[in-house]
N, C-alpha and C positions, 0 to 999 in steps of 0.2 A: 410494609411488605412490597407493595407495587413499586415504590421508589427503588428499593434494593434490587428487585428483579430487573428494572430498567438499567440500573448501574451495572449489573452483571452482564447484560446483553450488549452494553457499550454502544448505543446508537450513535454517539459522537464519533466513533471510529468508522462508521459505515461510509463516511465521505471517501475513504480510500477505495471503496468499490466503484467510485466514479470512473476508474480506469476502464471499466466495461464500456464506457461511451467513447473511448479514444478511437477505435476503428471507424465509428460513425463520423466523428469529428474530422479526422484526417482524410476521410474519403469524400468529404463534401456532401454528406447526406444527413446532416444534422436536422434539417427541416423536412425530412421525409417521414410523414406521419406513421406509416406502417413499420418502417425500420426503427423509428424512435420508440414505438410501443413495444416491439419485440425486445429491444435493448433494455427498456425500462423493466420488463418482466424478468429479464436475465439479471438485472441489477438487484431486484427484489430477492430473487433466488439466491444470489451470492451473499446478500446481506444476512439472510437467515442462516446460511452455511457458516459464515464468519461468526455469527452470534453463537452458534452451537460450539464452535471451536473455542471461543472466549470462555464459555461455561466450563468446558473440559480443562482448558489451560488453568483457570483459577482453582479448580478442584485439585489438579495435580500439583500446582505451585503453592497451595495454601500455606504450607509450613514455611517455605522460603519467603513468601510475601509478608508473613508476620514479622520477619526480621528486617524488612525493607522500610525505610522511613516514609515513603510515599504510598507504597502498595499495601501497607498493613491495614488500610481502611476499606479494602475491597470486600464486598459482601460475604464471600466464602471465608476469606482469611479472618475477618472480624467476627464471624459467627452469626451474622445477620441472616444468612441463608444457609440451610443445611446442605450437606453433601448430597443427600438423596434428592432434594429438590433441584439441586444443580444438575444432576444427571438427567432428571426428568425434563428439565428445560432444554438441555442439549439435544435429547431425542426428539422433542417437539420441534425444535428449530430445524433439525436435519430433515424431518418429514415434511415440514412446511416448505423447505427449500426445494425439494424434489417436486412437490405439488406445484409450486410456482413455476418451475422450469417447464412443466407440461404446457403452460400457457404461452410459452415463447413463440411457438409456431411449429412448422414442419421439422425444423432442426432441433427440436427439444431434446432428442436423444443424445445428440452431440454435446449440448449444453449440460445435460445431466451427467454425462460421462466425465467431462472436465471438472465439474463440481465434485463428483465422486473422487476423482484423483486428488483434488485439492483437500478434501476432507481426510482421505487416507494418509496423505503426505503430512498433514498437520497433526493427525493422531500420533504418527511416528515422531513428529517434532516434539509434541507435548511429553511423550513418554521417554524419549531418549535423545533424539538429534539435537535438541536445544542445549544439551550439555556438552556438545562437541564444538569447540571454538572454530570459527570461520564457516563451518558447515551450517551453523545456526543462522547466520546472516544470509547465506546463499539460499537456504530454504525459504526464508521470508521473501527474498527477491523473486524466486521462482513463482511464489504465490501471486505476485502482481502480474507476471507474464501470463499465468493461467487466467487471470481476470480479462486480459485483452483477447485471449483466445475465445473466452465465453462470449465477449462482445462480437467477435468476428463470426463465430458460428451462428449466433442469434440473427444476424443480418445477411449472412452469406458473403461477407466482405473478406477478401484475401488479406491475410496478415503479412505484411512485408518484413524483411529482416531488419529494416531500420526501426520500426516501431517496437519490435522485440528487443533489440539491443538497447534502445533508449529507455524503455520501461525497466529492463533488468538493471541497467547501470544506475538510474535514478533511485530505484528501490534499494539497491545495495548501498548507495551513498547515505540514504536516510536510515537504513538499518545499522550501519556502522556508527553513525552519529548518535543513534539511540543507545547502542551498546557502550559507546564512550561515556555516556552519562552514568551508566552502571559502574564503569571502571573508576570514574571520578569519585563516586560515592564510596566505593570500596577503599580507595586510597586515602580518603578523608576520614572515614569512620571506622574502617577495619571490618565493617559488616559486609559479608559476601552475599549479594543479592541472588546469585545463581553460581553453580560450580564453575562454569566455563569462564567466568569473569577473571578468575585467577590466571588464566592463560593469556590474558591481554595486559597491556600497560598503556599509559597515556601516550608515550612516544610512538609506540607501534600504531595506536589508533589514529593519532594525528597524521602519520605518514600514509596509512591506508586510506583515510578519508580524503587527504589531499590528492592522492593518485587517482582514486575513483572519480573525484570531482573533475579533475583535469580530463580524464578519458571521456566522461559524460559530456563535457562541453565540446570537445573535439568531435565526438560522434554526432552531436546535434548540428554543429557547423557543417560537417560533411553531408549530413542529411539535407540541409537547406540548399546546398550547392550541387547536389547530385543531379546529373543530367536527366535521369528518368523521373525524378521528383519534380524538377522544374518544368519538364514537358507536360507532366500529368496535370499540373495546375495552370497550364496555358499561360496567358499573359501575365498574371500576378505572380507566377512561380519565381520569376527572376528577382523578386523582392523578398523572398522568404528569409534570406540571410539577415535581414534587418531585425527579425524577431530574436536573433541571438543575444542582443543587448539585454533583453529582459530576462532571458535564461541565465546569462552570466551574472547579472545583478542579483538574481534570486539565489543562485548557488553561493556566491560570495557572502551574501547576507546570512545564509544559513550556516556557513562556516564560522562566521562571527558569533552567531548565537550558540553554536556548539563549543567552540574553543575559548571564546572570551567570556560569554555570559553563562556558560555551563548549564544551558537550559534546553537541551535537545532530547530530554527523556521521552517526550511524546510529540512526534511530528504533527499529529492532528491538532493538538493544543497550540503548538507553535504557529501553525497556519491560521487558526481561528483568532489568535490574539495579537499576531504581529502585523501591524498595518503596512509596513514596508513590503513584506512578502505578498500580502493581499494585493497591493498596487502592482507589483511585478507580475503576478499571475493574471490579474485583470487586463493589464496592458498586453500581455502575451496573447491572451484569448482574443481580445478585440482586434489586435493587429493580424492575427491568423484568420479571424473571421472575415476581415476586410479583404485579405489577399485571396482567400479561397472562394468566398461567396459573392463578392462584389466585383 
């Protein structure tokens, strides 16, 4: 039972909530103990909020998941956990999320409001919006933007338009890649994982993913050479553009995984198991740390 509860809450997916730390990272305050503690509590709050949404999503999608070759083993779909217990866990996670937000600090109300918006938006997503093509991936992307706003409110750090744009575009890229995996399954097996998949096809997904990937890369390069960004990071700012090589390599590798390997169904699993992407991410983080903090 415990194992199935853990599977339902999907702790392996909580790595996505690491976006909460981005404002701290980009603002050069990663080693500020107070700011780090506030961000960590915001991270915990968002993890529980996301876990509650995962419970609700699996309850609503149980019937569709039973027809999916990979998702049919999920606890709700397989019958390992009852619907009633799933709803109870969702309520507990939501309550724990708001309690955790209280420990963020003086700005806990703003954090709680954003988490509330995230929760309401995802309820709408679970019940209806996920069935609307294009809207579904945009909702997912907005969820990541809300994560960075939580990180900003937790620390009082101003969220620039650059971080909002890059977060939204990267999340949209990953969401499209994930949806392409559903389309590929549908075209290969005839099984419709969810209703809106029928509104897509592989040609459209390939073009959409390619466009978003290109815009994401251009946006990142513009960020690294932006005069205000270069000036904010003082001496090291003029070298920010060098980090673009790791971003470009990571995006191209993910495109390969998506289009050639047909394995982009779970971005989290891809990152956990793909050594090339791990190296790209590590090199990007280290190079950024050197430029910002040294």
